[in-house]
N, C-alpha and C positions, 0 to 999 in steps of 0.2 A: 342796488343789490348784486350780488355777484351771479351771473350766468354761464359762467365757464372757468376753469381753472387761471387766473393771473386775467381775468374780462369781467369788469361791473358794467352793468346798466344803471345808466341815470335816471333814478325816479323807480315806481313799482310798478308804473302802466306800460305795455308795451305796445299800446296804439302808433308812437312814436319814437324811436330809441333811438339813444346815442351812447357811443361806448366808450369804455377807457380800458387800454391796452397796458400793463404794467411789465415791464422786461426790465429788470437790473437796478428797479430803484426808480426809473424815469417812465412817462406815463404819455402813451399816443392817442388824441382823442378821434372817434372814427364818429363824425357826422355829430350837427351840434343841434340837432332835432329843430324847436322851436323856444325864441329868445328867452321864456319865464324859466328854463330849467339852467339857466346860469347860477341861480342862486342854490340849485339841489347839487350841481356840481361841486361845490363848496363841500356839500355834506357828504357826498360820495367819495370825494379824494381823503377826506378824514377817516372815514369808515374805513377805508382801505390802507390808512397809515401814512397818507399823502401829503403834500400840500399843491397847491395851485403854482408854485415853483419847480416841482419836478414835471409839470406839464412841456413838453418839448416839441408837440406841432400836434396841429389838428389836421387831419385828412379827412375830404369831402369823397362820400364815392360818386356824389350829382349834385348838380347846381339849385336844386327844388327847395322854395323856401323853408321846406318842414324840414331839411338837412342844414341849411345853411344856418338857421336859427340865432346861437348868441358868438357865430363866427367872429364877425366885426369887431363887437365888443372885446372879446378876449383878445384879439389881433392888437386892437389899439390902448386897449387899457394894459393889457399882460406880457405884450408883443410877442404872443406865440403866433409862429407864423403857418398859414393854412395855406394849403394845396390842392388841387381839383386835377382832372384831367383834362387835357388840352382842349378836347373838344367841349368841356361843358365851361371853361373859363369864362366865357362872355357872359353866358347865362348866371354863373353864380355873381360876377359882378353887376349883373341888372342890366345890361346893354342888347341883351335881346329878349324876347315873349317866352315864356312857358311856353313850350310843345307840345303839352298834352293833349290828346284829343278829345275832350268831352273825359264825362264823367261814368258812360259806361251803366251796364246795369245798375241798379242802388236800391236801399231799402231807408225808408225815412227812420227809424230807431239809431243804426249803424251811424250813417251819415252826419246827423244832427249830434251823436256824441262826439263823431271826430270834431266837428264844426266847433262843439261850444269846449271841448279839448283844448284846442289851438287857439281859439279866443283867449280864456282865462288865463292860458300859459305866454300871452305875449304875442301872438302869432301875426296880429297887426301890427305890430312893433318891428317886425322882423328888416335889419338892414343889409342893404346889400352890402358885398366885399371890396373895399377900397382897393385890397391890392392882393394878388394872389398868385403862389408860383405855380408850375403845373409839370404835371408827368405826363408820361407817355405807356402803350401798352408793351407790358412785358419788363417794364422797371423795376428793382427791389428797392425802395426806399428806403434811405436813412434816417430812419425814424425809429422809436424803439419799437424793437419786434420785426422791424426787416420786413414789413411784409413787399411780396411780390403782386403787381398788378395786373390782372388780367379787363381788359376790356370786353364788354358786353351792351354793347349800345343796343337802344330800341326803346326801352323806360327814358332815356333821353340819348344825345351822339354820344355822351360820354361817359356813360354808365359805368364804373368800374367796379370789379370784383377783389376783396384782397385778402389776400391769401397769407395770414400768420402760422408761417408753419411751426414755428416753436412753441406754439399755444395748440396746435392743432384744429384751429380754427379759420372758417372762411366767412369772411365779412360781406353778404352779398349784397349790401343796401338795398335798392330797390329793381334789381334782376331779376329777383322773384320776392313773394312774402309770403307769411305763416298767415296773415290776418288779413282781410279786404276792408280796410275802412269805410269801403261803400255799400257794402252786403253786408256785413259780419261774418262771411264765410272763414273758416279755418282750415288750415292744411296748406303745403305748398300749390302757388298758382302764381301766373303773371300779374304781376301789381298792378291797381288804378291807376288812373289818369299815366298811363303808359303812350308815349309818340305813336310807337309803329308795335304795336302786337305782334304782329308776324317777325319782325326784326327780331325781338326781344325771346322768341319761342326759338329763335335759330341761333340766337347766343347762349342759349345754355347749353350748346356742344362746348364752348370755349371753355368750363370749367365742370362738367359732370363728371370727370375722370379724375377728378381732385380726389381725393380720399380723405374727409377732414371730419373728425368726429362731431363737431362742432358749427351748425349753419346758422351764421348770425343775421338774420335779416334788419332791414330798416324800420318792416312794420313786421309786430306779432313776433310769437313765441320762439325760443330755439328751436330747432329743427336737430333729432340726432338720432335719427334712422338713415345716415349715410346721404351724402350727396346727389348719385345716383339715381338712389331712391326717390328723393325729392322730386329730380328732374323726370324720371318713369310716371310720377302722378300727374305731373303737370302737362305732362302730354298727353296722358289717356284722359284726362278731365277736359283736354281742349280739344283731342277728337269727338268726344261725346256732344260736345257744344252745339 
């Protein structure tokens, strides 16, 4: 479904997001969700008037399994290159353990729903990526949409925010969320399963001044209230916690 001009989300459920960014008839995928979304990818491409042959790149905001999803299948079967920040390359390849520090606050309904969602969509079949290319902080990627990379460590060491200026969009991965899969809370917040919450909070300063109409998270619906307002709300809720 279309979530912003020139940007579509695979599927109608925003608990786990994978985005398609179209530029000049070419497509960049940002994050690969869970493996079962691969079938939905083809449907979404058709709805936007594109085919799998128009996909030129898959960029990961970080290396967690619910973002790696169908990446290895896309890479091996369709020869689409996969890239991730250099600090998360070993995580995406499965060479190091997930750095997340526990679940944090949870509610049975939301976390059970999230686990069921991932299970029925192939979350247990996620394959680590055999080969990834890497990028660094401040790079402008040579992929459709030409996003600029802003490193925002905390959720993982290599968590990256991607600024698609031509689409007035900031794809933040799990640098922040608008839905907590562990509690069901809505609105801007530090994402669950974050390795270093204090560092993640500090990293908000790295992109809060970017004026983007569309802030698109890895989990939850689009935020259109401004990047700085999203950060202000996160800081306020954290101070009250």
